[in-house]
N, C-alpha and C positions, 0 to 999 in steps of 0.2 A: 849743560845747565839751561833750562828753559827760559824764555824771555819773560821778564816780570811785567805785570800790568802797571800802567801809569796811574797816578792818583785819580785822574778823571774817569778812567775805565772802572776802577774800583768803586768810585762813588756812583757811577751809572748802574753798576751791577747791584749795589745795595738798594738804590731807589727802585729798580725793577723788581727785586725780590720782595721789598715791602709792598709795592703795589700788587704784586702777584698774591702775596699772603692775604691782603685785604680783600681782593677779588675772590679768592678761594673761600675765605670765611663767609663772605656774602652768599656764595653759592651753596655752602653746606651748613648754613646757620642752624638748620633743624637739629643737627647732632651736637651743637655746642652745649646746650643744657644737659643732655644725658651724659656727655663727657665730664662736665663739671660735677654732676651728681656722683658719677663713678669715681672721680678723684677724691671726693669727700668720703665716700664709702670705703675706698682703699685706705685712706688715712685712719678711719675709725677701726677698720679690721686690723691694720698694722699694729695698733696698740696692744690687743691681746696676743698677737703673733710675737711681738718683741718680748712681751712678758713671759710667754711660754719658752721661747728660745733662751732667754736669760736664765731660766731656772731648770731647764732640762738638757740643753745642748743638742737637741734634735736638729735634723736638717730642715731647712726653710721650706722646701717644696711641700712635703707631707703636712707640715703644721699649717701652712696657708690653705691647703686643700681641705683639711678637717675644719678649720675655723670658718672658711667660706661656706662649707656645707651646713654648719650650724647656723650661719647667718641666713642661708636660704630657708632652712626649716623654720626659723623664727619669723621670717617674712611671710611664710605661708600660713603659720598657725596664729601668730599674734593678731593680724587683722580679723580673723574669724572670731577671736575671743573678745576683742575690745570694740568691734564695730557696733554691736547692739548698745553697749554702754555709751559710745560716742554719739550715736543717733539719738538715744533718749536724753543724754545730757544736753545736747544742743537744741533738741526740741523743747525741753524745759526752759533753756536759756532764751529761746525765741519767744516762748509764751511769757516769760518774765519781762522781756523788752516790750511786748504788746501791753502788758499791765502798766509799765512805766509810761508808755505813750498815752494810755487811757487817762492816767493821773494828770499828765501834762495838759491834755485837752480839756479836762474838767476844772482846771485852775481858773479862778476868778480874780479880777484885779482888786485885791484887798490887801491891807497891811499883813505883814508876816508876823505871827505870834510865836515867839520863841518859848515863852513861859506865860503863865497867867498874869505876871506882873511886869513883863517887858515886851514892848511892842515897837517894831521898826517900821516906819512909814517911808517908803521910797519916793513918795510924792510924784512930781511930773516925770521923773526918770523911769517910772514903771511902765512897762508895756505888757499887755496880756500875752502870756506865753502861748495860749491856744491859738490866738490870731496869727502869731508868728509862725507856728508850726503849720497851720493851714495854708499860709501863704507860700511856704516851701513846697507843700504837697500839690499845689496847683489850684486854679479857680474852682474846679469841680469837686475838690476834697472838702466835704462838709460834714463828715460823720466819722465815727470810729472805724467803720469798715474800710475807709480809704487808708487810714494808718495801718490797719491790719494787713491790707493788700501789699504794703511796702515791707512790713517787718515779718509777716508770717513766713515768707520763703526762707528766712534764716533757719527756721526749725527743720526744714528738709534739706539744707545745704550739705550736711554730712553724708546723706544717702547719695547725692549727686557725686560727691568726691569719691565715694566707694565705687560707684559704677565707672567713673573715669579711670580709676586705678585698674579695674579689670581690663579695660580697653588698652591699657599700656603694658600688657604682658611682654610683648616683643621688646619694648624698650627696657623693661626690667631685666630680661635675659641679657641684653647687650651690656647693661650697666654691671651686672654680676660678673660676666666673662671678662670685660675690660678691667674691672677693679681687681679681679683675681690675678691677672698677669701683671698689673701694676704693683701689687704687693709682692708677688713672687719674684719678679725680675727688677723691681725698683732699684735696689742697690747696684745691679749690673748696669742699668741705664745711666745711673749717676756716674759710675766709673768710666763708662764709655764716653759720656759727654765731657768729663774732666780731662781725659786723655787726648781728646780731639781739639781742645782749646790750645791755641799757640802758647808756647812757654812764657813769653813776656807778659801775657794777659792773665795767666792763671791766678796769681795772688789777688789781683783786684776783683776779677769776676768771681772768684771763690768767696771772697769777703762779701761781695754784693749778694750772691746767692744765699750765703749763710744768714745775712740780715733779713732777707725776704722769708726764708724758711722759719726763722724765729718769730716773725710776725704771724704767720699762719699757724704755727704751733701754739702760740699764745692764744690766738683767737679760737681755733677749733677746739683744742683741749680745754682751755680755760673757760670759754664761753658756754660750752656744753655743761660743764660742771656748775657754773654760776646759774645757768638757766634752770637746771634741775633743782638746785638748792632754793632759788627764789620761787619757782613754781610750786614746789612742795610747801614752802613756808607760807606763801599766800593762801594756798588751799587750806592749810591747817588753821591759820589765824582767822581767816574769813569764816571758816566753819565754826570755830569757837565763839566768834562774835555773833553768829546767827545770820550772816549774810546769805541770801539765797544763791544757789548755783555756785557754791564755793569751788567745786572741782573744775568747772569751766573757767572760772576766774583765775585759778591757779594755772591752768593750761595756757590761757591767754598771756599771763604774766611771763611764763617760761618762754613762750615763742617770741614775745616782744623784747626779751633780753638780747636778742640778736640784732636789734636796732639800737645802738648805743645812744645815750643822752635822752632822746625823745621817746624811745620805746617804752620804758617803765612808766613814763607820765601818761602815755596813751592807754596803757594797760590798766591804770588806776581809774580811769573815767567810768567804765561800766559799773565797777564795784561801788563807787561813790553815788552814782545815779540810782542804782538799785536800793542802796541804803537810804537815800534821801526820800524816795517815794514809796517804798514798801516797808521800810523799817527792819528791825531785827525780828527773827523768828521766835525769840524768847526774852530778850532784854526789854524791860518795861520803861523805855525812855522815848521821848519824842523823836520823830524821824530826823529832824534837822540836827539835833544833838548827836544822833546815831551816825549821820553822814559825816559830821565833824570827827567823830571817833575813828570811823573807817578811813577817812582821808589822812588823819594823823598817823594811823597805823601804816598806811602805804608810805607816807613820808619817812617814818622812822626806819622801815625796812630798806628804803632806797638809800638812806644815809649809811646804814650798816653795810649795805652792798658797796657803796662808793668809797667808804673809808676803810673797810676791812677786806671784803671779798675780792673786789676787782684788783686793787694793788698787789695782793698776794697771789692771786690765781691767774689773772689775765696779764697783769703788768702794765707798763706805761707805753709799750710800743704801738698799741692800737688805740690809745686815747686820742681823740680828735675834738676839735672845737664843735659845739652844737650846731653852729651855722654851717660848717663844712659837712656835718652829718646830714643835715636837712637837704642840702643840695645833692649830696651823694645818694641819699635814699630816693629822691625824686628821679635822678638820672637812672639809678638802678631799676626803679619801677618801670621806667619807659623802655629800657634796653632789655631787661631780663625778667620782668614780672616779679613774682614773689621771691624767686631765687636771687634776683638782682638786688632786692631790698636786703635780704639776709646777708649777702656777701659784700655789701657796699663798704662797710668799715674796713675790713682787711684789704680790700682792693685799693681803696684810697690810701691807706697806710703804705702799701707796697709801692703805689705810684709816687708817693712822697719820697721814698727812698731812691727810686729810679731817677726822678726829676732832680733831686739833690745831687746825685752822682753825676748826671749829665751836666748840670749847671756848673759844678766845680771843675769838671774836665774841660768845658768850653773856655773857662778863664784860667786854665793851667794851674788850678789849685789842687791840693791834696784831697781826694774824695773821701777819705776816712781818717779818723784819728790814728796816729802812728801806734803800731803794736810794739809793746816792749820786747826787747830781744829775748828770744827763747833760750833757756839754758841748754847746755849740751846734754847728750843722752846720759852720760855718767852722773851729772848733777841731778837730772830728773829721777834716775833710779835711786840715788842716795836719798832723795827726798821721800820717795815711796817707802824705802826701808825704814826711815825714821818715823814716818807717819803711822805705819802699820805695826812697827815693832816686831818684825819677823823673827820667829823662834823655831820654825820647823821647815824642812825641805822634803818634798815628796817626789819620787822618781818613777817614771815609766821605765820598763826594761828594754824592750826591743827598740833599737835605734838610739836609745838614750844612754843606757849602761852597757847593753850588749851590741857588739858590732854586727851589722847586717851587710853581707857582701852583695855584689851586683850580679851574681850568677843567675838568679831568678829573673832579674830585669832583662838581662841579655837573652835568656831563653824565651821569654814572652815576646820581646821585640822581634826575635827571629820568626816567631809565628805570625807576626804582623807584616811579613814581607809582601803579602798580597796587596797591601796598601802603599807600596813603594812609589806608585805613580803620583800619589797625592801627598805623601809624607817623606821627608828626608830621613836618613838613619838617625840623626839626632832627635827629630820629632818623634820617631817610633820609640826610641829609648825613653823619652819624656812621657809619652802616653802610657807605656808599659809601667813606668814608675808610679804614675797616678792611679792606674788600675789596681796595682798591688796595694797601694796605700788605702784606697777606698774599700778594698775587700775586708779590711779589719772592722770597719763600722758595720758592714752588712752582716758579717758573721756574728759580731757581738749582739746586734739587734735580734738575729734569728735565735741565738742561744737564749736570750732573755725571754723571747716569746715562747719558746718550747719549754723553758723552765717552768712557766706557769701552767703548762699542760703536763708536766711531769715527764717530758721526753728529751730533756736537755742532754742526757748522757750520750744519746746517739750523735749529737752534734759535737761533742768534745773530740771525738775521733776525727771528724771532718776538720775541726779547728786545728788539731795537731798536724793533720796532713797539709793544711793550708800553710802553716808556719814552715813546714819542711819544703813546700813548693816555693815559698818566698825566699828560700835560701838562708833561713835562720838556723843556726846550729842546734844540734840535738842537746838534751840536758847535760850529757857527759862531755860536751865539747864546746862550751860557751867561750866566746872571745870577747873580752871586755873592750869598750871603746878606748882608744888611745888617750891616755892621761886621765881617764875617768876614775880609776881607783885612787890615784893620788888626790884628786879633787874631793872624793868622798872622805878620805882620812882627814883632809884639811878642814872640811866643813863640819865633821863630827866633833871638833873641838868646841864649836860655838853653837851648833844647832842639833836638834833632834831629827833624825833621818828616818824615812819610811819608803817602802816600795808599794806602788799602786799599779798593778798589771792585770791584763786580761788572760794571762797564762795561768796554768794550773798551779796548785800548791806544790806539787812534786817538782815542777820545773823551777819555781821560784826558790824553793829550798835547795835545789841542786846548785843554782847559781850562787846563792849565799855561801853554801858549804865549799864550793870549788875555790872561791877566793877568800875564804875565812872572814866573812863580813858579819857574822852573827852578833858581834859586840858593837857593830856600827849602826845597824838598823834596829830601831826600837819597835817597829811595826811592819808587817808585811800583809797586804791585802791582795788577794787573788780572786779568780772567778769562782772559787769554791766558797768564798766568804760572803758574797753578796748575791742578791737576786737580780740586780740590774747592773749591767756592765757599761763602761764608757761608750758613748759620751754622756750617759746619765751621771748626775753628781753623786750618786750613792757611794761609789768606791772612794772618792776623795773625802766625803764626809766621814766614812767609817775610819779612814786613816787618821783624820784629825781627832776623832773620838778616842781611838786607841792611844794616841800620843797625849791626850788630855790638853790639847792646845786649841784655841778658837780658830775657826777657818780663816778669818781675816789676817791671822798671823802665820799662815802657811803659804808656801810657794810650791806650785806644781811645775815640774820640769819634764817636758816631753818633746817628741820629735814630729808630732802630727797635729792637725787641727782638731782631731778627736780628743786629744789630751787637753787642748786649750778650752774647748767648749765644755768639757766636764768640769774643769777648774772654775771657769767663769760662772757656770750654773751653780756651783757649790758656794761661790763667794771667796775663793782663794786667789792669790796672785798667780801670774802665769809667766813662765820663761820658756821660750821656744828655742830648740837647738837644731842646727842645720846639718848635723852629722848623721841623720837617719833618712827616712823617706820623705819628710816634709820639705816644703819650699817656702820662700819668704811670703808668698801670697797666702799661705795657710795660717799665718800668724798675725792676721790683722788685729785681733783682740788682745794679743800678748802684751804684757807690760814691758818685756825685754826680749830681744832676739839676739842670740849669739851663735858663733860658728860651731862650737863644740862644747860638750860637757866639761872638757878639761879647763875651760875658761871660767867656770863657775866661781872658783876661788877668787878671781880678780874682782868679781861683781858682788859677791856675798861676804 
């Protein structure tokens, strides 16, 4: 056993690592912003990826590649489409600000007439607005041209942004590639990190990571939704009221939603100023009254947002005191520019969780609220059964009801002897088992593709040959899984049963006839009945339709991850059995994992 480090050495190593990390960040600070953008893009891309995987059961790699390709195409086409509109919109917005400035310069120190019968005299507290503006512009600013020289560049700012984007092509490629691998291998990175955390620390650090992830999920997903809703709502309401540049005002409101508390207030200022000095484009009311209407509209929209949208969409995890937000925004502006401003709120909320954890640990207090004791697996499964009211059980054939021997695994492992220097015999057997199990999804996908081309019959022979190569018995010589037939007869008393297999109709009928199961199975779905094979949800959906039972009341029993992904995409419950080719790692999404089909009677 190696010598253990003393507490002093451990503390010294930690300090050195922290100092080294700070030094490294200072040296490569240029890539920090692109990495943050790539992580945000990866999160956004993961949303449709997870949605597709949940409904199709396809493998993660191809789905990520296709989704990322679509993102690249959108990034290439959308700017070309919207750039002219953005340039024109901001040019018009800049011209509007110039007009507002002109109105301010022409203001004279006289009482404000709200109506013909009501006059407000501000008396000695009034200061000419034009003198105040000119004092801000400098001693040489004596005309409208000076103000235009300050505001006019706003009209061409969009074109500058576009040119800067062109110069950042290299960084854009880096962001896309980095985000692709983060989405593709993100779950693998998470598992690797979790497994390398010392066992005593896993519960607390796992809880801490979960809290931080929930903060960023709430912010990114919820804030984008709120920003879109508020931006669109402001654009529509300002357009209806007749406020000029309503589209730009909506865009400003949407962007400023990422600065909690003070962002919406800042976004309302341009709209109110435009309303006060230029009035409505169609409402026949005085400008001051119109500004009050616009301000009241902004106020009502913000109240709806705070009372309804934010609590339900973003939640309370990112809610911070306005004073904290102001300090965070200023610090973010200094450290990270615009990106630092946008990410100030979730960063502060995450720091709050970390500091709270460290504070409690320093004083030997419990860092989190105690978690209620988790019920046993049997209690969890009984709760699932009661909640869903299960009425049907769907079975895969190979490895679930039909015994698959290890002859094919042994034969393939023998062919891998060339790798004996790098793999032990046990590792070669494991690799052969995984290769054979993975062949099912490949063949099923190929059959589905060729079916659309009308060439699927050519693959049926290949599929049959593959089953024979895998060591699965011929139709006239099926061997049932030990205890499987007894479990079927027991379950048939309370449930409607069905077979969902990628085998042919002839093979499925041969199995049913061999063991006299025609009265037990109420539906049989084979590759001849569907156009899409597992892991697509179509076979599971068809079985539920034939049984006349909703999918949420069906349980799919299978021995591979292909069966589980098909059931998950369809919306059925999932039970994995370890008597076939699958292993425990293949059943991460399963509601229940048992050793053999023979145990189903105990759980159902």
